[in-house]
C-alpha positions as a LaTeX table, in Angstrom:
\begin{tabular}{lrrr}
\hline
Residue & $x$ (\AA) & $y$ (\AA) & $z$ (\AA) \\
\hline
Unk1 & 10.02 & 14.78 & $-14.98$ \\
Unk2 & 12.86 & 13.78 & $-12.67$ \\
Unk3 & 11.62 & 10.67 & $-10.83$ \\
Unk4 & 13.63 & 9.34 & $-7.91$ \\
Unk5 & 12.87 & 5.79 & $-6.72$ \\
Unk6 & 14.05 & 5.47 & $-3.13$ \\
Unk7 & 14.68 & 1.90 & $-1.98$ \\
Unk8 & 15.21 & 0.91 & $-5.61$ \\
Unk9 & 17.49 & $-1.94$ & $-4.55$ \\
Unk10 & 14.74 & $-3.62$ & $-2.51$ \\
Unk11 & 12.51 & $-6.34$ & $-3.91$ \\
Unk12 & 9.57 & $-4.17$ & $-5.00$ \\
Unk13 & 11.71 & $-1.12$ & $-5.74$ \\
Unk14 & 13.84 & $-3.13$ & $-8.16$ \\
Unk15 & 10.75 & $-4.48$ & $-9.92$ \\
Unk16 & 9.47 & $-0.92$ & $-10.39$ \\
Unk17 & 12.89 & 0.30 & $-11.54$ \\
Unk18 & 13.04 & $-2.52$ & $-14.09$ \\
Unk19 & 9.58 & $-1.66$ & $-15.42$ \\
Unk20 & 10.57 & 2.01 & $-15.63$ \\
Unk21 & 13.62 & 1.03 & $-17.70$ \\
Unk22 & 11.53 & $-1.17$ & $-20.02$ \\
Unk23 & 9.03 & 1.65 & $-20.54$ \\
Unk24 & 11.73 & 4.24 & $-21.15$ \\
Unk25 & 10.92 & 6.23 & $-18.02$ \\
Unk26 & 13.88 & 8.28 & $-16.84$ \\
Unk27 & 14.43 & 7.46 & $-13.17$ \\
Unk28 & 17.13 & 8.09 & $-10.62$ \\
Unk29 & 17.70 & 4.99 & $-8.48$ \\
Unk30 & 18.39 & 5.72 & $-4.83$ \\
Unk31 & 18.85 & 4.12 & $-1.42$ \\
Unk32 & 21.30 & 3.77 & 1.42 \\
Unk33 & 23.11 & 0.61 & 0.24 \\
Unk34 & 25.78 & 1.93 & $-2.12$ \\
Unk35 & 26.83 & $-1.40$ & $-3.61$ \\
Unk36 & 23.27 & $-2.55$ & $-4.29$ \\
Unk37 & 22.02 & 0.79 & $-5.63$ \\
Unk38 & 25.04 & 1.37 & $-7.87$ \\
Unk39 & 24.92 & $-2.21$ & $-9.15$ \\
Unk40 & 21.25 & $-1.95$ & $-10.12$ \\
Unk41 & 21.79 & 1.48 & $-11.69$ \\
Unk42 & 24.67 & 0.16 & $-13.79$ \\
Unk43 & 22.61 & $-2.82$ & $-14.97$ \\
Unk44 & 19.63 & $-0.64$ & $-15.92$ \\
Unk45 & 21.82 & 2.23 & $-17.19$ \\
Unk46 & 20.24 & 4.75 & $-14.89$ \\
Unk47 & 21.82 & 7.38 & $-12.60$ \\
Unk48 & 22.17 & 6.60 & $-8.89$ \\
Unk49 & 22.12 & 8.56 & $-5.66$ \\
Unk50 & 23.16 & 7.01 & $-2.37$ \\
Unk51 & 21.92 & 8.59 & 0.86 \\
Unk52 & 20.34 & 7.74 & 4.18 \\
Unk53 & 17.53 & 9.60 & 5.92 \\
Unk54 & 19.13 & 10.52 & 9.24 \\
Unk55 & 20.22 & 14.06 & 8.31 \\
Unk56 & 17.29 & 16.27 & 7.17 \\
Unk57 & 19.56 & 18.74 & 5.37 \\
Unk58 & 21.44 & 16.02 & 3.51 \\
Unk59 & 18.19 & 14.29 & 2.55 \\
Unk60 & 16.71 & 17.52 & 1.18 \\
Unk61 & 19.93 & 18.20 & $-0.72$ \\
Unk62 & 19.78 & 14.70 & $-2.23$ \\
Unk63 & 16.43 & 15.64 & $-3.78$ \\
Unk64 & 17.85 & 18.61 & $-5.66$ \\
Unk65 & 16.33 & 18.68 & $-9.15$ \\
Unk66 & 13.85 & 15.89 & $-8.36$ \\
Unk67 & 10.19 & 16.34 & $-9.34$ \\
Unk68 & 8.73 & 13.13 & $-7.85$ \\
Unk69 & 9.91 & 10.78 & $-5.10$ \\
Unk70 & 8.53 & 7.24 & $-5.14$ \\
Unk71 & 9.39 & 5.68 & $-1.78$ \\
Unk72 & 9.73 & 1.89 & $-1.94$ \\
Unk73 & 11.80 & 1.53 & 1.24 \\
Unk74 & 9.90 & $-0.07$ & 4.10 \\
Unk75 & 9.10 & $-0.19$ & 6.88 \\
Unk76 & 7.45 & 3.08 & 5.93 \\
Unk77 & 6.94 & 3.92 & 9.59 \\
Unk78 & 10.68 & 4.77 & 9.47 \\
Unk79 & 11.11 & 6.22 & 6.00 \\
Unk80 & 7.92 & 8.14 & 5.15 \\
Unk81 & 8.26 & 11.01 & 7.62 \\
Unk82 & 11.86 & 12.04 & 6.76 \\
Unk83 & 11.25 & 11.71 & 3.03 \\
Unk84 & 8.03 & 13.75 & 3.16 \\
Unk85 & 9.84 & 16.42 & 5.17 \\
Unk86 & 12.56 & 16.54 & 2.50 \\
Unk87 & 9.94 & 16.64 & $-0.28$ \\
Unk88 & 8.22 & 19.60 & 1.38 \\
Unk89 & 11.53 & 21.48 & 1.41 \\
Unk90 & 12.43 & 20.45 & $-2.16$ \\
Unk91 & 8.85 & 20.93 & $-3.43$ \\
Unk92 & 8.89 & 17.42 & $-4.87$ \\
Unk93 & 5.78 & 15.24 & $-5.02$ \\
Unk94 & 5.83 & 12.27 & $-2.63$ \\
Unk95 & 4.37 & 8.79 & $-3.30$ \\
Unk96 & 4.97 & 5.46 & $-1.62$ \\
Unk97 & 3.70 & 1.88 & $-1.64$ \\
Unk98 & 2.85 & 1.48 & 2.03 \\
Unk99 & $-0.13$ & $-0.40$ & 3.41 \\
Unk100 & 0.54 & 0.73 & 6.99 \\
Unk101 & $-2.53$ & 2.34 & 8.56 \\
Unk102 & $-0.57$ & 4.60 & 10.90 \\
Unk103 & 1.60 & 5.91 & 8.06 \\
Unk104 & $-1.39$ & 6.82 & 5.90 \\
Unk105 & $-3.00$ & 8.62 & 8.85 \\
Unk106 & 0.22 & 10.49 & 9.61 \\
Unk107 & 0.53 & 11.66 & 6.01 \\
Unk108 & $-3.13$ & 12.71 & 5.92 \\
Unk109 & $-2.32$ & 15.03 & 8.82 \\
Unk110 & 0.25 & 16.80 & 6.62 \\
Unk111 & $-2.32$ & 17.85 & 4.02 \\
Unk112 & $-2.02$ & 21.53 & 4.88 \\
Unk113 & 1.77 & 21.51 & 4.60 \\
Unk114 & 1.59 & 19.71 & 1.26 \\
Unk115 & $-0.92$ & 22.22 & $-0.13$ \\
Unk116 & 1.22 & 25.14 & 1.04 \\
Unk117 & 4.24 & 23.61 & $-0.71$ \\
Unk118 & 2.22 & 22.86 & $-3.84$ \\
Unk119 & 3.01 & 19.15 & $-3.79$ \\
Unk120 & 1.04 & 15.92 & $-3.86$ \\
Unk121 & 1.44 & 13.48 & $-0.97$ \\
Unk122 & $-0.03$ & 10.14 & $-2.05$ \\
Unk123 & 0.78 & 7.04 & 0.00 \\
Unk124 & $-0.31$ & 3.49 & $-0.86$ \\
Unk125 & 0.28 & 3.70 & $-4.62$ \\
Unk126 & 0.69 & $-0.07$ & $-5.01$ \\
Unk127 & $-1.49$ & $-3.10$ & $-4.37$ \\
Unk128 & $-1.81$ & $-1.49$ & $-1.00$ \\
Unk129 & $-4.24$ & 0.15 & $-1.69$ \\
Unk130 & $-4.99$ & 1.06 & $-5.31$ \\
Unk131 & $-7.40$ & $-1.77$ & $-6.19$ \\
Unk132 & $-9.27$ & $-1.74$ & $-2.88$ \\
Unk133 & $-9.45$ & 2.05 & $-2.91$ \\
Unk134 & $-11.01$ & 2.01 & $-6.38$ \\
Unk135 & $-13.36$ & $-0.76$ & $-5.27$ \\
Unk136 & $-14.43$ & 1.31 & $-2.26$ \\
Unk137 & $-15.05$ & 4.32 & $-4.51$ \\
Unk138 & $-17.11$ & 2.18 & $-6.90$ \\
Unk139 & $-19.23$ & 0.86 & $-4.03$ \\
Unk140 & $-19.84$ & 4.42 & $-2.83$ \\
Unk141 & $-20.76$ & 5.47 & $-6.38$ \\
Unk142 & $-23.35$ & 2.70 & $-6.62$ \\
Unk143 & $-24.73$ & 3.31 & $-3.13$ \\
Unk144 & $-24.20$ & 7.02 & $-2.39$ \\
Unk145 & $-25.87$ & 6.83 & 1.02 \\
Unk146 & $-23.63$ & 4.01 & 2.28 \\
Unk147 & $-22.79$ & 4.17 & 5.98 \\
Unk148 & $-20.93$ & 0.86 & 6.28 \\
Unk149 & $-18.17$ & $-0.55$ & 4.07 \\
Unk150 & $-16.54$ & $-3.96$ & 4.26 \\
Unk151 & $-13.47$ & $-4.72$ & 2.14 \\
Unk152 & $-11.70$ & $-8.07$ & 1.80 \\
Unk153 & $-8.96$ & $-9.57$ & $-0.29$ \\
Unk154 & $-7.44$ & $-12.93$ & $-1.09$ \\
Unk155 & $-3.91$ & $-12.33$ & $-2.31$ \\
Unk156 & $-2.79$ & $-15.89$ & $-2.95$ \\
Unk157 & 0.89 & $-14.90$ & $-2.99$ \\
Unk158 & 3.84 & $-15.02$ & $-0.63$ \\
Unk159 & 5.20 & $-11.89$ & 1.00 \\
Unk160 & 8.37 & $-10.15$ & $-0.04$ \\
Unk161 & 11.17 & $-9.95$ & 2.50 \\
Unk162 & 10.46 & $-6.26$ & 3.17 \\
Unk163 & 6.73 & $-6.80$ & 3.67 \\
Unk164 & 7.40 & $-9.70$ & 6.02 \\
Unk165 & 9.78 & $-7.57$ & 8.11 \\
Unk166 & 7.18 & $-4.79$ & 8.29 \\
Unk167 & 4.61 & $-7.35$ & 9.44 \\
Unk168 & 6.97 & $-8.57$ & 12.17 \\
Unk169 & 7.52 & $-5.02$ & 13.42 \\
Unk170 & 3.75 & $-4.53$ & 13.61 \\
Unk171 & 3.16 & $-7.65$ & 15.73 \\
Unk172 & 1.52 & $-6.00$ & 18.71 \\
Unk173 & $-1.72$ & $-7.92$ & 19.19 \\
Unk174 & $-3.88$ & $-4.99$ & 18.14 \\
Unk175 & $-6.41$ & $-4.63$ & 15.34 \\
Unk176 & $-8.40$ & $-1.65$ & 14.15 \\
Unk177 & $-11.65$ & $-0.72$ & 12.43 \\
Unk178 & $-13.32$ & 2.60 & 11.74 \\
Unk179 & $-16.45$ & 3.40 & 13.74 \\
Unk180 & $-18.45$ & 6.60 & 13.29 \\
Unk181 & $-15.53$ & 8.16 & 11.46 \\
Unk182 & $-12.92$ & 7.30 & 14.12 \\
Unk183 & $-10.27$ & 4.62 & 14.08 \\
Unk184 & $-11.22$ & 2.24 & 16.87 \\
Unk185 & $-8.88$ & $-0.36$ & 18.41 \\
Unk186 & $-10.13$ & $-3.96$ & 18.44 \\
Unk187 & $-8.40$ & $-7.24$ & 19.35 \\
Unk188 & $-6.23$ & $-8.93$ & 16.74 \\
Unk189 & $-8.35$ & $-11.23$ & 14.56 \\
Unk190 & $-11.47$ & $-9.58$ & 15.95 \\
Unk191 & $-14.04$ & $-10.99$ & 13.52 \\
Unk192 & $-14.27$ & $-13.85$ & 11.04 \\
Unk193 & $-16.74$ & $-14.05$ & 8.20 \\
Unk194 & $-17.26$ & $-16.20$ & 5.11 \\
Unk195 & $-16.74$ & $-14.42$ & 1.79 \\
Unk196 & $-17.10$ & $-15.65$ & $-1.79$ \\
Unk197 & $-14.42$ & $-14.02$ & $-3.94$ \\
Unk198 & $-15.80$ & $-15.78$ & $-7.00$ \\
Unk199 & $-14.25$ & $-19.19$ & $-6.45$ \\
Unk200 & $-16.39$ & $-20.38$ & $-3.56$ \\
Unk201 & $-16.64$ & $-19.41$ & 0.11 \\
Unk202 & $-13.49$ & $-18.68$ & 2.11 \\
Unk203 & $-12.98$ & $-17.75$ & 5.75 \\
Unk204 & $-11.58$ & $-14.24$ & 6.20 \\
Unk205 & $-10.47$ & $-12.41$ & 9.31 \\
Unk206 & $-10.20$ & $-8.71$ & 10.22 \\
Unk207 & $-6.85$ & $-6.94$ & 9.92 \\
Unk208 & $-5.81$ & $-3.30$ & 10.56 \\
Unk209 & $-5.18$ & $-2.62$ & 6.86 \\
Unk210 & $-4.42$ & 0.74 & 5.30 \\
Unk211 & $-7.90$ & 0.98 & 3.77 \\
Unk212 & $-9.30$ & 1.79 & 7.20 \\
Unk213 & $-7.63$ & 5.14 & 6.57 \\
Unk214 & $-7.58$ & 5.48 & 2.78 \\
Unk215 & $-11.13$ & 4.26 & 2.07 \\
Unk216 & $-12.47$ & 6.75 & 4.60 \\
Unk217 & $-10.72$ & 9.69 & 2.92 \\
Unk218 & $-11.85$ & 8.45 & $-0.50$ \\
Unk219 & $-15.51$ & 7.74 & 0.29 \\
Unk220 & $-16.39$ & 9.44 & 3.57 \\
Unk221 & $-18.08$ & 6.21 & 4.71 \\
Unk222 & $-17.77$ & 6.32 & 8.51 \\
Unk223 & $-17.77$ & 2.59 & 9.33 \\
Unk224 & $-15.12$ & 0.41 & 7.69 \\
Unk225 & $-13.78$ & $-3.10$ & 8.27 \\
Unk226 & $-11.08$ & $-4.90$ & 6.27 \\
Unk227 & $-10.66$ & $-8.69$ & 6.03 \\
Unk228 & $-8.06$ & $-11.02$ & 4.55 \\
Unk229 & $-8.71$ & $-14.62$ & 3.53 \\
Unk230 & $-6.04$ & $-16.87$ & 5.04 \\
Unk231 & $-5.76$ & $-20.54$ & 6.04 \\
Unk232 & $-7.14$ & $-21.70$ & 9.40 \\
Unk233 & $-3.68$ & $-21.83$ & 10.99 \\
Unk234 & $-3.07$ & $-18.16$ & 10.25 \\
Unk235 & $-6.52$ & $-17.20$ & 11.52 \\
Unk236 & $-5.72$ & $-18.96$ & 14.79 \\
Unk237 & $-2.36$ & $-17.21$ & 14.86 \\
Unk238 & $-3.96$ & $-13.79$ & 14.42 \\
Unk239 & $-6.31$ & $-14.48$ & 17.32 \\
Unk240 & $-3.42$ & $-15.71$ & 19.50 \\
Unk241 & $-1.71$ & $-12.40$ & 18.84 \\
Unk242 & $-4.11$ & $-10.85$ & 21.35 \\
Unk243 & $-2.07$ & $-12.48$ & 24.12 \\
Unk244 & 1.27 & $-13.05$ & 22.38 \\
Unk245 & 1.57 & $-9.57$ & 20.88 \\
Unk246 & 3.58 & $-8.01$ & 23.73 \\
Unk247 & 6.03 & $-10.92$ & 23.71 \\
Unk248 & 6.40 & $-10.86$ & 19.92 \\
Unk249 & 7.03 & $-7.12$ & 20.06 \\
Unk250 & 10.15 & $-7.69$ & 22.18 \\
Unk251 & 13.38 & $-6.72$ & 20.47 \\
Unk252 & 15.22 & $-10.08$ & 20.83 \\
Unk253 & 12.32 & $-12.07$ & 19.38 \\
Unk254 & 11.79 & $-9.60$ & 16.57 \\
Unk255 & 15.49 & $-9.83$ & 15.74 \\
Unk256 & 15.25 & $-13.63$ & 15.59 \\
Unk257 & 12.21 & $-13.52$ & 13.29 \\
Unk258 & 13.81 & $-10.91$ & 11.04 \\
Unk259 & 16.99 & $-12.98$ & 10.77 \\
Unk260 & 14.92 & $-15.95$ & 9.62 \\
Unk261 & 13.11 & $-13.82$ & 7.04 \\
Unk262 & 16.43 & $-12.41$ & 5.86 \\
Unk263 & 17.70 & $-15.88$ & 5.04 \\
Unk264 & 14.73 & $-16.58$ & 2.75 \\
Unk265 & 14.16 & $-15.54$ & $-0.85$ \\
Unk266 & 13.42 & $-11.90$ & $-1.62$ \\
Unk267 & 9.87 & $-12.55$ & $-2.82$ \\
Unk268 & 7.78 & $-14.31$ & $-5.50$ \\
Unk269 & 9.76 & $-15.20$ & $-8.61$ \\
Unk270 & 8.90 & $-14.05$ & $-12.14$ \\
Unk271 & 6.78 & $-17.11$ & $-12.86$ \\
Unk272 & 4.76 & $-16.71$ & $-9.68$ \\
Unk273 & 4.17 & $-13.03$ & $-10.41$ \\
Unk274 & 3.16 & $-13.66$ & $-14.02$ \\
Unk275 & 0.80 & $-16.51$ & $-13.18$ \\
Unk276 & $-0.64$ & $-15.20$ & $-9.95$ \\
Unk277 & $-3.88$ & $-13.35$ & $-9.31$ \\
Unk278 & $-5.58$ & $-11.46$ & $-6.49$ \\
Unk279 & $-9.26$ & $-11.27$ & $-5.68$ \\
Unk280 & $-10.98$ & $-8.43$ & $-3.84$ \\
Unk281 & $-14.51$ & $-8.02$ & $-2.54$ \\
Unk282 & $-16.53$ & $-5.11$ & $-1.20$ \\
Unk283 & $-19.91$ & $-4.69$ & 0.43 \\
Unk284 & $-21.53$ & $-1.31$ & 1.07 \\
Unk285 & $-24.66$ & $-0.92$ & 3.16 \\
Unk286 & $-26.88$ & 2.04 & 4.02 \\
Unk287 & $-29.15$ & 2.68 & 7.00 \\
Unk288 & $-32.19$ & 1.42 & 5.10 \\
Unk289 & $-30.56$ & $-1.98$ & 4.59 \\
Unk290 & $-29.77$ & $-1.57$ & 0.89 \\
Unk291 & $-26.50$ & $-3.25$ & $-0.10$ \\
Unk292 & $-24.07$ & $-3.33$ & $-3.01$ \\
Unk293 & $-21.63$ & $-6.22$ & $-3.38$ \\
Unk294 & $-18.70$ & $-6.10$ & $-5.81$ \\
Unk295 & $-15.75$ & $-8.25$ & $-6.86$ \\
Unk296 & $-12.47$ & $-7.17$ & $-8.42$ \\
Unk297 & $-9.88$ & $-9.50$ & $-9.95$ \\
Unk298 & $-6.32$ & $-8.29$ & $-10.55$ \\
Unk299 & $-2.86$ & $-9.60$ & $-11.42$ \\
Unk300 & $-0.55$ & $-10.79$ & $-8.62$ \\
Unk301 & 0.02 & $-8.11$ & $-5.98$ \\
Unk302 & 3.66 & $-7.22$ & $-6.68$ \\
Unk303 & 3.08 & $-7.32$ & $-10.43$ \\
Unk304 & 0.17 & $-4.91$ & $-10.12$ \\
Unk305 & 2.22 & $-2.65$ & $-7.85$ \\
Unk306 & 4.83 & $-2.15$ & $-10.59$ \\
Unk307 & 2.09 & $-0.88$ & $-12.90$ \\
Unk308 & 0.16 & 1.33 & $-10.49$ \\
Unk309 & 3.07 & 2.94 & $-8.65$ \\
Unk310 & 4.89 & 3.88 & $-11.84$ \\
Unk311 & 1.72 & 5.20 & $-13.48$ \\
Unk312 & 0.85 & 7.37 & $-10.49$ \\
Unk313 & 4.42 & 8.67 & $-10.28$ \\
Unk314 & 4.31 & 9.62 & $-13.96$ \\
Unk315 & 0.97 & 11.39 & $-13.49$ \\
Unk316 & 2.43 & 13.32 & $-10.57$ \\
Unk317 & 5.40 & 14.31 & $-12.71$ \\
Unk318 & 3.08 & 15.61 & $-15.42$ \\
Unk319 & 1.22 & 17.70 & $-12.86$ \\
Unk320 & $-1.98$ & 15.68 & $-13.23$ \\
Unk321 & $-2.57$ & 14.93 & $-9.54$ \\
Unk322 & $-4.19$ & 17.38 & $-7.11$ \\
Unk323 & $-1.90$ & 18.88 & $-4.49$ \\
Unk324 & $-2.20$ & 17.99 & $-0.82$ \\
Unk325 & $-2.78$ & 14.59 & 0.73 \\
Unk326 & $-4.46$ & 12.23 & $-1.73$ \\
Unk327 & $-5.61$ & 8.65 & $-2.03$ \\
Unk328 & $-5.36$ & 6.85 & $-5.38$ \\
Unk329 & $-9.08$ & 6.87 & $-6.23$ \\
Unk330 & $-9.65$ & 10.37 & $-4.88$ \\
Unk331 & $-6.82$ & 11.69 & $-7.06$ \\
Unk332 & $-7.53$ & 9.69 & $-10.23$ \\
Unk333 & $-11.09$ & 8.39 & $-10.00$ \\
Unk334 & $-12.64$ & 5.03 & $-9.26$ \\
Unk335 & $-11.84$ & 3.69 & $-12.77$ \\
Unk336 & $-8.06$ & 4.00 & $-12.22$ \\
Unk337 & $-7.41$ & 0.33 & $-11.55$ \\
Unk338 & $-9.37$ & $-0.73$ & $-14.63$ \\
Unk339 & $-6.71$ & 0.89 & $-16.83$ \\
Unk340 & $-4.27$ & $-1.92$ & $-16.06$ \\
Unk341 & $-3.96$ & $-5.35$ & $-17.72$ \\
Unk342 & $-6.00$ & $-8.32$ & $-16.46$ \\
Unk343 & $-8.22$ & $-6.30$ & $-14.12$ \\
Unk344 & $-11.96$ & $-6.94$ & $-14.10$ \\
Unk345 & $-14.85$ & $-5.63$ & $-11.99$ \\
Unk346 & $-18.19$ & $-7.36$ & $-11.47$ \\
Unk347 & $-21.27$ & $-6.90$ & $-9.33$ \\
Unk348 & $-22.55$ & $-9.80$ & $-7.26$ \\
Unk349 & $-26.16$ & $-10.69$ & $-7.91$ \\
Unk350 & $-27.57$ & $-12.29$ & $-4.74$ \\
Unk351 & $-31.10$ & $-12.73$ & $-6.05$ \\
\hline
\end{tabular}
């Protein structure tokens, strides 16, 4: 396998590149920042390729000899399309670690092209959305006639610089759910509900998360909502986005917010990643009123991403993933996430 990690010099990309080096996985480290990419490659004793994504021919040429591309360069709304186009030409499998709903939907629309090229296109190979996708598949397995699915998570970790910048670019005051199989716009912070992730009740609020796309393709459940547990101030902020979204989407204000993020640390440090944990919850319901409620506990989000993204990339390189557009659980089964350290699944008994 020739694995190319694009955006390897970013926060999450570097963590994945470091894990690949520790596990003896041969990987080419790539990105547009020559100094950063070459420096990381020298430290990890791995080959480097430096290229941007503006020229389709040059991008395809940069993938010569590559079997799998793992895209870690966000915002993926900018990088996914040109890299997938290059992968189709180079017949290289494409994976990324996005959680962006629109990106997952756009890649799902390229299923036919991917099948014709004989490649796998699998977005969201990290915390977004491997654990929640497996949880959705498990809920569907336990309640095959489910028509409604609610997913929620409590990450308990700070965002990386790249994730924060992506969040800023998506400040538009809009939310989304899936209704009767269709993605339906709703106001930002549309609903709030109380959820027990295993450590007592927490308030959670709806967000337009990638699972609104991925969980639908994995399970076929036509009605899906996704919630995140956050402090009261952030819940108020999400609701205010309904009116502030257009202003926050303005270029000058986005530039100011991005500059502030850029001056902060790259993301959680090693101690925070090692000691952190994430908690997920799912509820499936059918038309007769039967319900299944599940909890999933995992390591810290970025730590888990290094495991899942690298594992899926290796499986793609070995030819173990189906061709075409895929979601993690659809490609590898609902038990996928349970293969990783410190992951546990439990059913909630409400009797």
